[in-house]
ROLUMKE-546748 format. One line per 10 residues: number of its first residue (from 1); their letters; for each residue y, z, x of C-alpha. Coordinates in nm, 2 decimals. Example, Ala and Ser with C-alpha at 12.3 -4.5 7.8 and 13.67 -1.06 7.14 Angstrom:
<rotors>
1 = as = -0.45 0.78 1.23; -0.11 0.71 1.37;
</rotors>
This chain:
<rotors>
1 = mrqggsgppy = 9.51 5.80 9.16; 9.44 5.89 9.48; 9.48 6.27 9.69; 9.70 6.32 10.03; 10.01 6.12 10.08; 10.03 5.98 10.46; 10.32 5.93 10.70; 10.64 6.06 10.84; 10.68 6.45 10.68; 10.90 6.41 10.34;
11 = dplhprirmn = 11.25 6.40 10.45; 11.47 6.55 10.10; 11.77 6.36 10.23; 11.60 6.03 10.25; 11.30 6.04 10.00; 11.05 5.73 10.00; 11.00 5.75 9.63; 11.33 5.75 9.39; 11.35 5.91 9.04; 11.51 5.69 8.81;
21 = eeearllqei = 11.73 5.83 8.53; 11.39 5.83 8.22; 11.17 5.97 8.46; 11.42 6.31 8.50; 11.49 6.33 8.11; 11.03 6.26 8.11; 11.03 6.56 8.34; 11.32 6.75 8.18; 11.12 6.74 7.88; 10.80 6.85 7.98;
31 = iheycglshg = 10.92 7.13 8.19; 11.12 7.20 7.90; 10.82 7.22 7.67; 10.66 7.45 7.88; 10.88 7.69 7.93; 11.23 7.67 7.80; 11.39 7.60 8.13; 11.74 7.39 8.07; 11.95 7.50 8.35; 12.01 7.27 8.68;
41 = ldstfflerr = 11.74 7.00 8.53; 12.02 6.77 8.44; 12.05 6.68 8.82; 11.81 6.41 8.95; 11.89 6.49 9.30; 11.76 6.85 9.28; 11.40 6.74 9.09; 11.37 6.48 9.37; 11.42 6.74 9.65; 11.21 7.03 9.47;
51 = lgprietlgl = 10.91 6.74 9.38; 10.93 6.50 9.64; 10.66 6.64 9.82; 10.43 6.71 9.59; 10.49 6.37 9.51; 10.38 6.23 9.84; 10.10 6.51 9.91; 9.94 6.37 9.57; 10.00 6.01 9.69; 10.18 5.92 9.36;
61 = ssyreyyhyl = 10.39 5.59 9.40; 10.64 5.69 9.08; 10.74 6.03 8.91; 10.64 5.82 8.59; 10.33 5.88 8.76; 10.34 6.27 8.82; 10.51 6.30 8.45; 10.18 6.13 8.30; 9.96 6.35 8.54; 10.12 6.63 8.43;
71 = rydpagerel = 10.08 6.52 8.07; 9.73 6.39 8.09; 9.51 6.52 8.36; 9.30 6.84 8.38; 9.46 6.97 8.66; 9.81 6.89 8.46; 9.84 7.28 8.36; 9.83 7.40 8.70; 9.98 7.15 8.81; 10.30 7.27 8.58;
81 = edlveritth = 10.29 7.58 8.70; 10.30 7.51 9.02; 10.63 7.24 8.97; 10.83 7.56 8.78; 10.72 7.77 9.08; 10.90 7.48 9.30; 11.22 7.49 9.08; 11.30 7.83 9.02; 11.41 8.04 9.21; 11.32 8.49 9.24;
91 = etylfreeyq = 11.61 8.66 9.43; 11.59 9.00 9.33; 11.60 9.35 9.49; 11.57 9.75 9.40; 11.86 9.94 9.13; 12.00 9.57 9.11; 12.32 9.59 8.89; 12.33 10.01 8.93; 12.58 10.04 8.62; 12.33 9.95 8.39;
101 = ldafreevlv = 12.06 10.14 8.55; 12.31 10.44 8.53; 12.33 10.38 8.15; 11.98 10.35 8.13; 11.88 10.67 8.31; 12.22 10.91 8.15; 12.18 10.79 7.77; 11.95 10.55 7.65; 11.65 10.75 7.80; 11.81 11.05 7.73;
111 = elsreavrrk = 11.82 10.97 7.33; 11.49 10.83 7.37; 11.29 11.15 7.49; 11.43 11.29 7.17; 11.34 11.00 6.90; 11.00 10.95 7.07; 10.92 11.32 7.17; 10.64 11.35 6.91; 10.38 11.10 7.04; 10.51 11.15 7.38;
121 = rllvwsagcs = 10.45 10.77 7.51; 10.68 10.58 7.68; 10.65 10.21 7.74; 10.92 9.99 7.90; 10.89 9.58 7.98; 11.03 9.43 8.22; 11.01 9.04 8.10; 11.02 8.81 8.44; 10.99 9.11 8.67; 10.99 8.84 9.00;
131 = tgeevytiai = 10.87 9.03 9.29; 10.85 9.37 9.13; 11.16 9.55 9.23; 11.31 9.60 8.92; 10.94 9.73 8.77; 10.99 10.01 9.10; 11.27 10.06 9.01; 11.27 10.21 8.65; 10.97 10.37 8.74; 11.11 10.63 8.97;
141 = llresglfdd = 11.41 10.64 8.69; 11.18 10.81 8.53; 11.00 10.99 8.71; 11.35 11.16 8.86; 11.53 11.20 8.46; 11.27 11.49 8.42; 11.19 11.44 8.07; 10.93 11.27 8.04; 10.71 11.54 8.24; 10.38 11.52 8.04;
151 = wtlrvvgsdi = 10.47 11.20 7.88; 10.24 10.90 7.92; 10.45 10.66 8.10; 10.40 10.27 8.16; 10.61 10.03 8.28; 10.49 9.65 8.26; 10.60 9.34 8.46; 10.55 9.00 8.40; 10.66 8.68 8.55; 10.56 8.27 8.47;
161 = srqvvsharr = 10.52 8.28 8.87; 10.16 8.38 8.96; 10.29 8.40 9.32; 10.55 8.65 9.24; 10.33 8.85 9.04; 10.10 8.90 9.34; 10.35 9.00 9.55; 10.44 9.32 9.28; 10.14 9.44 9.27; 10.12 9.48 9.67;
171 = ggyglssfrt = 10.45 9.67 9.65; 10.58 9.60 9.99; 10.89 9.49 10.05; 11.14 9.42 10.35; 11.47 9.56 10.40; 11.68 9.32 10.21; 11.49 9.48 9.93; 11.71 9.78 9.95; 12.07 9.62 9.98; 12.16 9.91 9.73;
181 = tndyfqskyf = 11.91 10.17 9.74; 12.02 10.51 9.83; 11.84 10.68 10.11; 11.71 10.94 9.93; 11.50 10.68 9.70; 11.40 10.48 9.98; 11.31 10.79 10.18; 11.12 10.97 9.92; 10.95 10.72 9.68; 10.86 10.46 9.99;
191 = reqegrffvr = 10.64 10.47 10.28; 10.73 10.24 10.60; 10.40 10.06 10.78; 10.47 9.80 11.02; 10.79 9.71 10.92; 10.77 9.70 10.57; 10.79 9.94 10.28; 10.54 10.02 10.03; 10.62 10.20 9.71; 10.44 10.55 9.67;
201 = ediramcsfg = 10.09 10.55 9.49; 10.19 10.77 9.26; 10.50 10.54 9.10; 10.23 10.21 9.19; 10.03 10.41 8.89; 10.26 10.41 8.64; 10.27 10.07 8.70; 10.15 9.71 8.60; 10.21 9.31 8.68; 10.07 8.99 8.45;
211 = qlnllsterf = 10.16 8.68 8.45; 10.30 8.55 8.14; 10.52 8.25 8.00; 10.76 8.39 7.78; 10.73 8.13 7.52; 10.40 8.22 7.48; 10.52 8.44 7.24; 10.18 8.54 7.07; 10.10 8.69 7.37; 10.31 8.96 7.36;
221 = dvlghcdvif = 10.09 9.21 7.11; 9.88 9.25 7.43; 10.15 9.46 7.58; 10.18 9.75 7.27; 10.54 9.79 7.14; 10.81 9.89 7.40; 11.03 10.16 7.40; 11.29 9.89 7.63; 11.25 9.55 7.76; 11.46 9.49 8.03;
231 = crnvlmylsq = 11.53 9.06 8.08; 11.83 9.04 8.29; 11.90 8.69 8.41; 11.62 8.55 8.25; 11.77 8.37 7.91; 12.11 8.24 8.10; 11.83 7.96 8.23; 11.67 7.88 7.87; 11.76 7.62 7.66; 11.90 7.78 7.29;
241 = darhriveaf = 11.64 7.71 7.06; 11.38 7.91 7.39; 11.61 8.20 7.41; 11.60 8.22 7.01; 11.22 8.23 6.96; 11.17 8.42 7.26; 11.44 8.73 7.16; 11.29 8.71 6.78; 10.93 8.78 6.93; 11.13 9.07 7.18;
251 = ydtlnpggyl = 11.27 9.21 6.82; 10.90 9.23 6.65; 10.79 9.39 7.01; 11.01 9.67 7.03; 10.98 10.00 6.82; 11.25 10.08 6.62; 11.51 10.25 6.81; 11.40 10.02 7.13; 11.70 9.87 7.30; 11.69 9.56 7.50;
261 = llghseslln = 11.87 9.55 7.82; 12.03 9.17 7.94; 12.21 9.07 8.27; 12.56 9.15 8.29; 12.70 8.74 8.16; 12.40 8.76 7.92; 12.51 8.82 7.49; 12.25 8.73 7.21; 12.65 8.56 7.06; 12.48 8.27 6.87;
271 = vttrfdlvhl = 12.10 8.37 6.92; 12.04 8.65 6.68; 12.24 8.91 6.46; 11.92 9.14 6.43; 11.99 9.37 6.71; 12.27 9.62 6.67; 12.51 9.60 6.99; 12.58 9.96 7.13; 12.88 10.06 7.32; 12.73 10.31 7.61;
281 = skdlvyrkpl = 12.97 10.42 7.85; 12.88 10.24 8.14; 12.77 9.89 7.98; 12.65 9.72 7.62; 12.31 9.70 7.55; 12.13 9.59 7.19; 11.93 9.81 7.00; 11.65 9.75 6.73; 11.80 9.96 6.45; 11.58 10.27 6.31;
291 = gqep = 11.38 10.23 6.03; 11.29 9.87 6.12; 10.94 9.82 6.11; 10.80 9.74 6.51;
</rotors>
């Protein structure tokens, strides 16, 4: 295999190397096997447009050759990470889906402050955290609540993308990340530096980030038992079997009475019946029943 394609720049509308249906099926298969992603992969044009530049950079002659590279080359696993980076988007912002955050602050945290008062520890996991805005939003809400002043608080963010995890660790954002943020929170918890806004150090100290493929459920043990898991607008892109596998692992990771918060268009219908559906005043959330083993 030769490295480094030559010729004119890649044109997504007129690619020199076309993908046939069998090649698309093979790529869909390996992507699904790696991370469970299925949404949007039925478009050959989409895959061509996102992966075409990589085919030409590697100097490959076909997408079947690219599939074999992913499957059998020693560099294939890292290339697969790069592939997923190319076909996924990471749009997010601070204080997203505010109605759910209100329910989290006004009801979920109040309930947890009562139930976990003896151990005075709270762990919240943002699964699929993208560039970190959700993690810092959660940390700010924990601090603002006034319920946990002498507690040990941790907010962990994970994402399949190493690139966005690196961004999240830096904790610096442009104005677009504050599109729904109250001025009070922005001025109190962020410091402007050269046109970007950086999270206050004491909030950053509450947070940690790591790269994690959610299908690697055996790695969830590293986190410890969680009190709340946010997994918003992630499951909707995954296959049914991947959703089931991940949600079952979420259940095992939560403490008894712990909460699972999904995106507004997501549910556990046809995924699992182990969680209780809890009707809060501003949202519907899922909860691991009290008395169940973590």
